N, C-alpha and C positions, 0 to 999 in steps of 0.2 A: 895239691887239692886245697880247697878252702878250709877244710877241717884242720889242716896242718898249719897253714899260715894265715888263716882267717881272711880278714879284709885288709889288703895292703893299701894304705892311704897316701897318695902323693901329696895331698894338701887338704887339711880338714876344712870343710865348708859348712855354712849354715844348713841344717838339715831341712829347713823349710824351702829355701830357694836355691840351694847349691845344686851343681851338676853332679850326677853319679853315673859312672860307667861300669857296667858289669861286663867283664872281658873274658872271652874264651870259654864260656860255658856251653853246655849242650842245651840249646833252646828248644823246648818242647811245647808247642802250642797246637793241640789237636783241632781247635776251631779253625785254624788257618792251615792245617796239614803241614806244620813246620816241625822238623826234627833234624837240626843240624847245628854245628858249632858256629857261633857268631857272637857279636857284641851287642849290648843294649845300652842306649844312652837315655838318661832320664833328666829332664829339666822342667822346673816350674810345675811339678806334680803330674807331668804327662810323659809319655814315651816320645822322645824327640827323634830317635833314629835306631835302626836295627841293620846289622850287616857285618861283613868281615873287615877288620882293620879300619874301624871308623876313626875319624879325627878326635883326639882327646883334648879338651880345653886344659890349659895349664893349671887352673885352680880346681879341677875336677877331683872328686874322690873316685879312685879306681879300685874296684873289687875284682880280684883275680879269681875266676870261677872254673879254672881248669879241672876237669874230672867231675864237675857238679852239673846237676840239672837246673836250668833256669826256666821256671814255669809261670804261667799266669798265677796270680794270687789264689791260694787254695780257699775253697768256700765250703763251709759246713752248714747244711740246711736244717740241722736238728740238734740244738743245744738248749740247756736249761740254765738261765742266768738268775733265776730266783727273785729278782726284783720286779715289782714291789712285794713286800711282806715277808720274805724269807732271807733277809740280808745277812743273817748269821752263817748261811751256807755259801752264798755268792752274791755279788752285785754286778750290775752291768759293767762297771769299771773293771773289777777284778776278772770277770769272765772274758771281757774283751782283751785284757792284757794276757791272760792265759792263752787265748786264741792266737794272738800275735806270736807268743813264745813258741807255740806249736807249729807255726808256719801258715796259719790261716789269716787271710786279710779281710774276710767277711764271714759273719755267722748269722743264722736266723734263729731267733729265740722263741721257745714254746710258751703257750699261754697259761700253763698251770702254775700261776703265781697266786698271791693272796692280796687283793682280789684278782680273779682271772682277767686276762686281757680280752675283755668282751665288749668294749666300747671304743668309739673313735678317740675319746679323750685319753684313754689308757694307751692306745696305739701311739698317739702323739707323744705321750710321756716317755715311752721307750725310745722313740726316735730322738727326742731331745737329750735324754741321758746318753744315748749312743754318740750323738754329735759332740757333746761335751767331752766325752772320753777321747774321741778322735782329735779334738783340738789340743788336748793335753799331750798327745803323742803316746807311743808305746801301746797302741791298742788297735784292734780290728774294727771294721765297720760293723754296725749292729742293725739288723732288720727284724721287725716284729712279725710274728705269726699270730693272728687273732683267733680267738675261740670260735668254734662253729655254732655252739649253743650257749645260751645265757648261763653264766656261772659254771659252764662246762657240766651242766646237769643232764644234758641229753634230752631236754623236754621241749625247748623252743629255740628256733634259730636266732642268732644275734642279728644286729643291724649290719649284715654282711656287706652290702653295697657301700654304706657309710664308712665302715672300717677299711675297706679296700681304698676308698678315696683318701682316707686319712694316712695311708701308707702301709697297710698290712700287705705283706708279699705272698701270704698263703693263709689257709685256715686249717685248724685242727682242734680237737679236744684232747690232745695228747696227755697221757696219764690215764685216760679212760677212752673206751670206744663209745660211739653213739649206739646205744643198744637197740633203740627202736628203728626198724626198717623204714617206717613212715616218716619219722623225723629226719633220718639220714637222706632219704629221697628228696625231701624239701630243701635240706641244706645243700645237697649236690646241685639241685636246679638253680639255686641262688648263686652258688659259687661259680657255676658255669657262666652266668651273666657278667661276672666281674673279670673273666679271663684268668682267674687265679686257679690254684690247685688245692684240693683237699688232701691233707695228710692224715691217715688213719692209724691210731694205736689199736692194733687188732687183738682184741681180748674179749671173749664172751664172759662176762662177770659171773654168770650162773654156773660156770664150770671151774672157776678159779677162787672162789671165796675161801679164805683160810689157807690157800696154797702158798708154799714158801719156795719151792724149787721144782725142777723138771720131774715129771712123774716117771719113775723108773726104778731100777734096782738100787741106785744110790740113795734115793729118797726113802725107800723102804728100809735100807740099812741104817739110815740116820734117824728113822722114826719121824719123818716130816711129811706133811700132806703134799701130794704131788700136783703139778700143773701140766695138764696134757697138751700135746701139740694141737689137738683138735680145737682147743679154745681159740687159737690163732686162726687156724685154717677155715673154720666156719664163718668167721667175720669176713675174711678175704673173699671167700666164695660168694657170699651174699653181696658184698659191696661191688665186686666186679660186675655183676648183673645190674645193679642199681646205677653204677657209673656209666655203663654202656647205654642204658636206657635213657639217661639224662643227657648223654653226650658231654659229660663233665670229666675233667682231668682228675685222676685219683692216684694217690701215692701210698704204697705200703711201707710203713716205718719199721725199722729194726727187725727185719725178718730173722726168725730163729729156727724155723722148721723146714725140713726137706719137703714136706707135703705142701707148704706154702710156695716153695720154689716151683713145684709142678703146676700149681694153680696159676701162678704168675706166668709161667712158660706158655700155658694154653691161652691165657688172656691176651698175651702179646703176640699170638701166632698169626694175626693178620694185620694189615696196615692200620685199620681203625683202632684195634686194641693197642698196638704199639704206640700210637699217638696219644692215647688216653691213659693207659695204665703203666705205672712205673713202680720200682721198689728199690730199697736201700739195704745195705749190710753195714753192721757196726764192727769195729775192730775186735771187741771181745767175743762176738759170735763167730768171727773168722779164725780165732786163735785158741779159745778155751772151751772145755767141756764141763759138764756138771761135776766132774771130779774135783774141780777147783774149789767146790764148796766143802770138801773134806775138812774135818776139824771144826765144822760150823763156822767157816770163814765168811763173815758177813760182807767182806769186801767183794766177794764173788756173787753176792745176791743181787740180781738185776731183774728187770721187767722188760721184755719177756725173759724167762730164765735161760741160763746156759743149758745146752742140751747134750747130745751125744756126738761121737766122732762122725757118724754118718751124716748128721746135720751140718757139721762144719764142712765136710767135704762137698756136700750138695751146694752150700753157699759159695764155696770157692769155684765150683764148676759153673754156677750161675753167673758169677762175675766174668769168668772166662768166656762164656758163650753169649754174653750180652743180655741175659734175662734180667740180671740186676745191673743197673746202669749208674747208680749213685752210691757213694760211700759217705756215711754220716756217723759221728761219734756217739750221739745220744749222751753227751756230756751231762752228768747228773750229780752235782755236788751235794754231799751231806756232811754234817758235822761229825767230829770224832765221837762225841757223846752218843749221838744217834746210832752210829755204826757199832758202838760198844754194847748195845742192847742184845738180849738173846736173839738167836737167828730168826725165830718166827716173828719177833717184834721189830727187828731192825728194818729201816726203810730200804727199798730197792734202788739200785743205781750205783754208778761209779763215774769218776771224772775220766775224761778221754782226750781232751784237746791237745795236751802236751805230749802224749805218748802215741798218738794215732799214726803219724807218718811211719815210724819204724815198724809198727805192727802191720800196717798195710803192705809195706815192702816185704816183711817176713812171710806173711800169709799168701800174698798174691804174686809179687814180683820174683822173690827169691825161689819160690816153688816152681816158677815157669808157667804158672796159670795165666797170668796177665802181663803182656808186654808193657814197657814204660809208657808208651804213647796212650794206650787205653787206660792205664792206671791214672795218668794225669787227667784224662778226660773225665773220669769218674769223680775227680776232686775239683774240677774247674768248670768247664763249659757245661757239663751235664747238670750239676746243681744250679748253675747260673740260669740255664734255660728253665729248669723246674720252677724256680721262684721269680722268674722275670728279671733277674739281675743282668742278663745279657743286654737288655735294653739300655743299661747304664754303662755299657762297655766293659763290664766285669766278666771274668772267666776267659779272657782272651788277651792277646798281646797285639796291639795295633798302633802304628805311628799316629800320634795325635790323641790316642786314647788314654784313659787313666793309668797311672804308673803304679799298679798293684802287682807285685811279683813276689815269688818265693824262690829262694836258692836252696836246693837240697843236695846234701852230700850223701849219696847212697852207700858209701863205704865207711862213714864215720862211726866209730865205736864209742859208746858211752853208757853210763848207768843212770837209770831213772831214779833219782834220789828225792826223798821227801823235802829236803832242805832247799831244793831248787824249784819246787812247784810254785807257780804263780797264782793258781786258783786259790780262793779263800779256803777251800776244803782239800782234803788229802786222801780221799777214799778211793784207793785203787789197789787191785791185787797185783799190779805190775811193779809196784815200788820195790826197788832193789834189784830189778831185772836188768841184765846186760842187754843193750839194744844195738842194732846195726842200722845206720841210716838216720839222718836228722835234717830237719829244716833249720838251716843255720843263719839265714838272713831273710827277714820278712820286711817287705817295703809296702807301705800303704800311703796312697796319695803322694808318691815320690819321696817319702821320708822313711828312713830306716826305723822301723817300729820295734824290731827285736833282732838280737844277734846271739846265736848259740843259746837260745832259750831265755835270754835276759831281756826284759822289756827296756826300750830306750825312749824315755820321755823327752819332750821338747825343753 
């Protein structure tokens, strides 16, 4: 397996123009209904050939992938890169490097920066910074998600059409829900005209002010104000009605509640609903409960909060049944000093890009809930279609298409250590945890961007 002998190189070639052959891996491409052992040849940034026992140029780099999955490059539609304004937590460059280290070839970054990504100029700024990182190598592609309202204040829609033309792949006020139903309706109507999707952070602020963790026995025992499931569910219920009325695509971010799963199930129960309404699950909500907050562990303080075992099981079943179709990390870097504050004062969020693959494998694949092909779809073609990246050829493997691929060793055993984290921040409750499964080769635009979690720059 690749984890044992990594990448056997017949002849080292220039990473920009050299030929790379990934040989003998289990190629899984749900977009093309492919799941079989074959070789993939990459040349000049494109996929040159796919098949059994392909001819190998004498100067090619050969990656032996026996026992590994070879997939379209993984795509994360929900990350926080913090630039502009919060570069002490993360930058576009460091976040894109962390993404590549975790097996992601493309990420979509949220607009809750300082200032918010609410103008065409700021959308272009992110694209330019992302392109600069890509040219340097060792990084994933970066696509901006623009704010739905000016300043993310929930009062007035942004220049949605102009932001879309500037390159915004989706819209969201992530970090906050749009509280006003009237404003939300106007935003959805305008987003529909662009063909983009609106991604909602589902949280009724009137029910969560001062709340620090899930409302339940654990919060009572810790003497902390509780955050009820209904705060999420009420927004989803409202928005489903608004989205269907507007005919707009609507996506529920980081689902945490079993009740939200049931609302989403009903919303997607007919063809019209299934075409408009989607939802995502994050690795921490698929693996942890509110018990992780014991000892006032701020690393487990997230928004929405970790809930109970019944919610975890409901999310896993939702992934198994197709109610949840997208996996997204909600990668949320915070500095060590910020996370060292008392529990009620510490910011919410954890990094996720570099630990996501083994956690998805653990919670969904190893449990038997989701087969390999569906799991790969939730990480590739489904998020690609959500954000329109399939129009760029991303999320799929096609001869002549862009050579964005991820090689995953599902049996690789390793430990998630702080010293190997590529993100600028290190806030994760999973540090020190033994993991099984890893993205060990990440190829972006035909270049090896990361090997075994280490970024590879040009």
